[in-house]
C-alpha positions in Angstrom: 101.1 60.2 87.2 102.9 62.8 89.3 102.4 62.6 93.1 100.6 65.9 93.3 98.2 65.0 90.5 97.5 61.7 92.3 96.8 63.6 95.5 94.4 66.0 93.8 92.6 63.2 92.0 92.3 61.2 95.2 91.1 64.2 97.2 88.4 65.1 94.6 87.1 61.5 94.4 86.9 61.0 98.1 85.5 64.4 99.0 82.4 64.7 96.9 80.3 62.2 99.0 81.4 63.8 102.3 80.7 67.3 101.0 77.3 66.2 99.8 76.5 64.7 103.3 77.6 68.0 104.9 75.2 69.9 102.6 72.3 67.5 103.3 72.6 67.6 107.1 73.2 71.4 107.2 76.6 71.2 108.8 78.7 74.2 108.1 82.5 73.6 108.1 84.7 76.5 109.2 88.0 77.4 107.6 90.2 80.4 108.6 92.4 82.2 106.1 95.3 84.6 107.0 96.9 86.6 104.3 99.9 88.9 104.5 98.4 91.2 101.9 96.0 94.1 102.2 92.5 93.5 100.9 93.1 96.0 98.1 95.9 93.9 96.5 94.5 92.6 93.2 97.1 89.8 92.9 96.2 88.6 96.4 92.5 88.7 95.6 93.2 86.4 92.6 95.1 84.0 94.8 92.3 83.9 97.4 89.7 83.3 94.6 91.9 80.4 93.3 91.8 78.8 96.8 88.0 79.3 97.1 87.5 77.9 93.6 89.6 74.9 94.5 87.4 74.2 97.5 84.3 74.6 95.4 85.6 72.1 92.9 85.9 69.6 95.8 82.4 70.2 96.8 82.8 72.9 99.5 80.6 75.8 98.7 80.8 79.0 100.7 77.5 79.8 102.4 76.2 76.3 101.8 78.4 73.9 103.6 81.5 76.1 104.2 82.3 79.2 106.1 85.5 81.1 105.2 86.7 83.5 107.9 89.1 85.7 106.1 91.8 88.1 107.5 93.7 90.5 105.3 96.4 91.3 107.8 98.9 93.0 105.4 102.7 92.8 106.0 102.7 94.2 109.6 103.8 91.3 111.9 101.8 92.7 114.9 98.6 92.8 112.9 99.3 89.3 111.6 99.6 88.0 115.2 96.5 89.8 116.3 94.5 88.4 113.4 95.9 84.9 114.0 94.6 85.1 117.6 91.2 86.3 116.4 91.0 83.4 113.9 91.9 80.8 116.5 89.3 82.3 118.9 86.6 81.7 116.2 87.5 78.0 116.4 88.0 77.0 112.7 88.7 73.4 111.8 91.7 74.4 109.7 93.6 77.6 108.9 95.3 78.5 105.6 98.3 80.8 105.7 100.3 82.2 102.9 103.7 83.3 104.1 106.4 82.5 106.7 105.3 85.2 109.1 101.5 84.4 108.9 102.3 80.7 109.4 104.4 81.5 112.4 101.7 83.8 113.8 99.1 81.1 113.4 101.3 78.4 114.9 102.1 80.6 117.9 98.4 81.1 118.4 97.4 77.4 118.3 99.2 74.1 118.6 96.0 72.1 118.0 94.1 73.5 115.0 95.7 72.2 111.7 97.5 74.9 109.7 98.1 74.5 105.9 100.6 77.0 104.4 101.2 77.9 100.8 103.9 79.9 98.9 106.6 79.5 101.6 110.3 79.4 101.2 112.1 76.7 103.1 109.9 75.9 106.1 112.6 73.8 107.9 115.2 76.6 107.8 112.7 79.1 109.2 111.5 76.7 111.9 107.9 76.4 110.6 108.2 72.5 110.5 110.9 70.1 111.7 110.1 67.2 109.3 108.9 67.8 105.8 108.1 64.2 105.0 106.1 63.6 108.1 105.1 66.9 109.9 105.2 66.3 113.7 103.0 69.2 114.9 99.9 70.9 113.4 101.5 72.5 110.4 102.0 71.3 106.8 101.6 72.7 103.3 103.2 73.6 100.0 106.5 75.3 99.4 106.9 77.6 96.3 110.5 78.4 96.7 113.7 77.1 98.4 116.9 79.0 98.9 118.8 77.0 96.3 116.8 78.8 93.7 118.8 81.9 94.4 121.8 80.2 92.8 119.7 79.2 89.8 118.4 82.7 89.3 121.8 84.2 89.5 123.2 81.6 87.0 120.4 82.3 84.6 120.7 86.1 84.6 124.5 85.8 84.2 123.9 83.5 81.2 121.5 85.9 79.7 123.7 89.0 80.4 127.3 87.9 80.2 128.6 91.3 81.2 126.9 91.0 84.6 129.3 91.7 87.5 126.9 92.8 90.2 123.4 91.8 91.3 121.1 93.1 94.0 118.5 91.0 95.6 115.3 93.0 96.2 113.2 91.9 99.1 110.4 93.3 101.3 111.8 94.1 104.8 108.7 93.0 106.6 107.5 90.1 104.5 110.8 88.5 103.5 113.1 89.5 106.3 113.0 86.0 108.0 114.5 84.3 105.0 116.2 87.0 102.7 119.6 86.2 104.3 119.4 82.6 103.2 118.8 83.6 99.6 121.7 86.1 99.8 124.2 83.6 101.0 123.2 81.2 98.3 123.5 83.9 95.6 126.9 84.9 96.9 128.2 81.4 96.8 126.9 80.9 93.3 128.2 84.3 92.1 131.7 84.0 93.4 133.0 81.6 90.7 131.1 83.5 88.0 132.6 86.8 89.0 129.3 88.3 90.2 129.0 90.1 93.5 125.6 89.7 95.2 124.2 92.1 97.7 120.7 92.7 99.1 118.4 95.6 99.5 115.4 95.5 101.8 112.5 97.7 100.6 109.3 98.7 102.3 107.7 101.3 100.1 107.8 102.5 96.5 110.0 105.5 97.3 112.9 103.3 98.2 113.0 101.4 94.8 114.4 104.0 92.4 117.7 104.8 94.3 118.5 101.1 94.4 117.8 100.4 90.7 119.6 103.6 89.7 122.7 102.5 91.5 122.7 99.3 89.5 122.7 101.2 86.3 126.1 102.8 86.9 128.2 101.2 85.5 126.2 99.0 83.2 127.2 95.6 84.8 124.4 95.6 87.3 121.3 93.4 87.5 118.4 92.6 89.9 116.9 89.5 91.5 113.4 90.2 92.7 112.6 87.9 95.6 109.1 86.4 96.3 106.9 88.5 98.6 108.1 91.9 97.4 105.5 94.6 96.8 105.3 97.3 94.1 106.4 94.9 91.3 104.9 97.2 88.6 107.1 100.0 89.8 110.2 97.8 89.8 109.4 96.7 86.2 109.0 100.3 85.1 112.1 101.5 86.8 114.2 98.6 85.6 113.1 99.5 82.0 113.8 103.2 82.5 117.4 102.6 83.9 117.9 99.7 81.5 118.8 97.2 84.3 118.1 93.5 83.6 116.1 91.7 86.2 114.9 88.2 86.9 111.7 87.5 88.7 110.2 84.4 90.4 107.0 84.1 88.3 105.8 84.3 84.7 103.1 86.9 85.5 105.8 89.6 86.0 107.4 88.8 82.6 104.0 89.0 80.9 103.7 92.5 82.5 107.0 93.7 81.1 109.7 92.1 83.3 112.7 90.7 81.5 112.8 87.1 82.6 111.6 84.6 85.2 112.2 81.2 86.6 109.6 79.6 88.8 106.3 77.7 89.1 102.7 78.7 88.7 102.0 81.3 91.4 98.4 80.1 91.7 99.0 76.4 91.9 99.9 76.3 95.6 96.5 77.8 96.3 94.8 75.0 94.4 97.0 72.5 96.2 96.2 74.2 99.6 92.5 73.5 98.9 93.2 69.8 98.5 95.0 69.6 101.9 92.2 71.7 103.6 89.7 69.3 102.1 91.5 66.2 103.3 91.8 67.6 106.8 88.1 68.4 106.8 87.6 64.7 106.0 89.6 63.7 109.0 93.1 63.1 107.6 95.8 64.0 110.2 98.5 66.6 109.5 101.2 64.0 110.0 99.9 62.1 107.0 100.2 65.2 104.7 103.9 65.8 103.8 105.2 69.2 102.9 105.5 69.4 99.1 107.6 71.3 96.7 106.7 72.3 93.1 107.9 69.8 90.5 107.7 72.1 87.4 109.6 75.3 86.9 109.5 77.4 83.7 112.1 79.8 82.3 110.3 82.7 80.5 111.9 85.5 78.6 110.4 88.7 77.3 112.3 89.7 74.1 110.4 93.0 73.8 111.8 94.0 77.1 115.3 92.9 76.2 115.2 95.0 73.0 113.8 98.0 74.9 116.7 98.0 77.4 119.3 97.4 74.6 120.1 93.8 75.6 120.9 91.1 73.1 120.3 87.8 74.8 122.5 84.9 73.4 120.6 82.5 71.2 122.1 79.6 73.2 120.1 81.0 76.2 116.9 81.5 74.3 116.8 77.9 73.2 116.7 76.8 76.8 113.6 78.9 77.6 110.3 77.3 78.0 108.5 80.4 76.7 109.8 83.4 74.8 107.5 86.4 74.6 108.0 88.4 71.4 
């Protein structure tokens, strides 16, 4: 049994009696949630519902024995810090955060309330935690990505598109700015022996996307790596198709919606995992007993319909390595 499965099973078994007692004595437990997305973002809504459902599966029912205090801060760092201070003032027992910047905002607002993060890149490199195995402060959680993946993404897109000579890493200037440079350096190191030059482009709104993608289409040796946290993914997928530029994404959902290929874990799993850590903290487990964890399963997904639409023939030797091929 994998470590994560064991933790989930242990948490579910141990929590139900406590949650039942909380319901019987009328005690309402308080959990704060800080998202770096606007409330109108449908993908973010799905992630929040996954977290809420994870808590419900463990016996914590909103309005019965649980109060969720939600803040949709969006990508603006000042708004995130203000919302973090508001959450701390409301005295939750634990706070869930979903990005490097929201985690830093919550940590700066409190050094005593436990904070559980999900979907972060390397939390040590960004200063969120000092020790992944045994967190020393009030912060722990679940990583979704680490910077070494940039080398993997570059290698995969080069294998799929042998003519590739240039690649641009797309990132959101406000959401991903704290860690984009780490990805870029890793991609540059991986690309050098392969003859691929890696650069980065920070985006903040949809109007900035087309010029970057158009530049990668001339000549036809360009490609894209779409980093986690970027907005306007549908626009990127559509423009990559229009300009016939191959792109690799961090999650299957983007390939299912027309992207060429992806390598990464389940984007919703960290929110289920986050619910298990929030549950354990509500039961009295200390943050130092909850190690920072990293996904154990990554899938390579390829969309052959998209490949054909952009005039790309992916080598058969690459397709046999894929975990899933959409035709």
